[in-house]
C-alpha positions as CSV (number, residue, x, y, z in Angstrom):
1,M,-0.1,-0.3,0.0
2,E,3.1,2.1,0.9
3,R,4.5,1.3,-2.4
4,R,1.1,2.6,-4.2
5,S,1.2,6.0,-2.5
6,R,4.3,6.4,-3.3
7,I,3.4,6.2,-7.3
8,V,0.7,8.1,-6.6
9,G,2.3,10.9,-5.3
10,W,5.3,10.6,-8.2
11,I,2.5,10.7,-10.7
12,G,0.4,13.5,-9.3
13,A,3.8,15.6,-8.8
14,L,5.0,14.9,-12.4
15,V,1.3,15.9,-13.5
16,A,1.8,19.3,-11.6
17,A,4.9,20.0,-13.0
18,V,4.1,19.7,-16.4
19,V,1.1,21.7,-15.8
20,F,3.2,24.2,-13.8
21,A,5.6,24.2,-16.9
22,A,3.3,24.6,-19.8
23,S,1.3,27.7,-18.1
24,A,4.2,28.8,-17.5
25,Q,5.5,29.2,-21.5
26,P,4.1,32.4,-23.0
27,E,1.3,32.4,-25.6
28,P,2.2,32.8,-29.2
29,A,2.1,36.2,-30.3
30,P,-1.3,36.1,-33.2
31,V,-1.1,36.1,-37.0
32,R,-0.6,39.0,-38.6
33,V,-2.9,39.2,-41.5
34,L,-3.5,42.4,-43.6
35,V,-7.1,42.2,-45.4
36,V,-6.8,43.8,-48.9
37,D,-10.7,45.0,-50.2
38,E,-10.9,46.0,-53.9
39,T,-14.6,44.9,-54.0
40,K,-17.5,48.3,-54.1
41,T,-20.8,46.4,-53.6
42,F,-22.5,46.3,-49.7
43,D,-23.2,42.7,-50.1
44,L,-19.1,42.2,-50.0
45,T,-18.5,45.1,-47.9
46,M,-20.2,43.4,-45.2
47,R,-18.9,39.9,-46.2
48,V,-16.0,41.7,-45.7
49,A,-16.5,42.8,-41.9
50,G,-17.6,39.5,-41.2
51,L,-14.6,38.3,-41.8
52,V,-12.5,40.5,-40.2
53,G,-15.0,40.3,-37.4
54,A,-14.2,36.2,-37.3
55,L,-10.9,36.6,-37.7
56,R,-10.5,39.3,-34.6
57,T,-13.2,37.0,-32.3
58,T,-10.6,34.1,-32.5
59,G,-7.6,35.7,-31.1
60,A,-5.2,33.3,-32.9
61,F,-5.3,36.6,-35.7
62,E,-4.4,40.5,-35.5
63,V,-6.5,42.4,-38.3
64,G,-5.6,45.1,-40.6
65,V,-7.4,46.4,-43.1
66,K,-6.6,48.4,-46.6
67,L,-8.7,49.2,-49.2
68,A,-7.8,49.4,-52.7
69,D,-9.0,50.8,-56.1
70,V,-8.1,48.8,-59.0
71,A,-8.8,49.1,-62.5
72,T,-8.9,45.2,-63.1
73,S,-8.6,42.4,-61.0
74,F,-5.3,41.1,-61.7
75,D,-3.9,45.1,-60.5
76,D,-1.6,45.1,-57.6
77,P,-3.9,46.6,-55.0
78,L,-0.7,47.7,-53.0
79,A,1.1,49.0,-56.1
80,G,2.7,52.3,-54.7
81,R,2.1,52.4,-51.1
82,T,4.3,51.0,-48.4
83,P,3.8,50.2,-45.1
84,E,3.4,53.1,-42.3
85,E,6.6,53.9,-40.5
86,G,7.2,51.1,-37.6
87,E,4.6,49.0,-39.4
88,A,5.7,45.3,-38.6
89,P,5.3,43.2,-41.7
90,Y,2.2,41.1,-41.7
91,D,2.2,37.2,-41.6
92,L,-0.7,36.5,-44.1
93,I,-2.1,39.2,-46.9
94,V,-5.6,38.4,-48.1
95,V,-7.1,39.8,-50.9
96,L,-10.4,40.3,-51.9
97,P,-10.3,40.8,-55.8
98,R,-12.7,43.3,-57.6
99,G,-14.0,40.7,-60.0
100,L,-15.6,39.0,-56.6
101,D,-18.6,42.0,-57.4
102,D,-19.8,40.5,-60.4
103,G,-18.2,37.1,-60.3
104,S,-16.0,37.3,-63.0
105,I,-13.3,35.5,-60.7
106,R,-14.0,33.6,-57.7
107,Q,-10.3,33.1,-56.0
108,I,-9.6,35.0,-52.8
109,W,-6.0,35.0,-52.5
110,I,-4.0,34.1,-49.3
111,V,-0.3,35.9,-50.0
112,S,2.4,34.3,-48.2
113,D,5.9,32.8,-48.8
114,G,6.1,29.4,-49.6
115,M,4.8,26.7,-47.3
116,N,7.6,25.1,-46.0
117,A,9.4,28.7,-45.8
118,L,6.2,29.8,-42.7
119,S,6.5,29.7,-39.5
120,P,4.6,26.2,-37.8
121,I,2.3,28.9,-36.2
122,V,2.0,30.4,-39.2
123,A,1.4,27.4,-41.3
124,A,-1.0,25.9,-38.4
125,S,-3.0,29.0,-39.2
126,L,-3.7,28.6,-43.0
127,P,-6.3,25.7,-42.9
128,G,-8.7,27.9,-40.2
129,L,-7.7,31.3,-42.2
130,S,-8.8,29.8,-45.3
131,D,-12.3,27.8,-43.7
132,V,-13.3,31.0,-42.3
133,I,-13.0,32.8,-45.6
134,D,-14.8,30.2,-47.6
135,R,-17.7,30.0,-45.0
136,V,-18.0,33.8,-45.0
137,F,-17.9,33.7,-49.1
138,A,-19.7,30.9,-49.7
139,G,-21.5,30.6,-53.2
140,I,-19.2,34.0,-54.1
141,G,-15.1,32.5,-53.9
142,A,-12.9,30.6,-52.3
143,A,-9.4,31.0,-50.6
144,I,-6.9,30.3,-52.7
145,D,-3.0,30.4,-51.2
146,V,0.5,30.2,-52.8
147,S,0.3,26.5,-53.3
148,E,-2.2,26.2,-55.7
149,D,-1.9,29.4,-57.9
150,L,0.8,31.5,-59.3
151,W,-1.2,35.2,-58.6
152,P,-0.4,34.6,-54.7
153,C,3.6,34.0,-55.0
154,W,3.7,36.6,-57.6
155,L,2.1,39.4,-54.8
156,W,4.3,37.9,-51.9
157,A,7.6,38.8,-53.7
158,A,6.5,42.1,-54.7
159,Y,5.2,42.4,-51.1
160,A,7.9,41.1,-49.7
161,M,10.5,44.1,-51.0
162,T,8.2,46.5,-50.0
163,G,8.1,45.4,-46.5
164,W,4.2,44.4,-46.8
165,V,4.7,40.5,-45.5
166,R,8.1,38.6,-44.0
């Protein structure tokens, strides 16, 4: 009986130590996401607001928003713009292209570095981000990342040079 009590005591102490060590770990910083909105209709503006609100509510994302006025879906929405002084680069950029308004385009681009170059936290956040986008824009557009299309790759290269993205 005494042996059993010692084993239970050691297991309890081990569990307490693991819980204490886990609680002492700092919480990871939220993933920085910039949402670039090229859309112009009221319906899509409300969906963008819903997307931003849903991402912020999770606590896993720090979200910024930029509005862009472009002539076509394939114009660079941040061309000629640079981040504000002291603004940290974003981990991911979500581009909601102008063509979503009229259905001429069905992709919502998630701009990032290559999948194997992302930090584990950013890589782990991509499925959740993609799922939220797909739910908010169901029937209108779907999230496409650098593993599925070249356009987000090209945008990442341009934004990495100007300091928008890591």
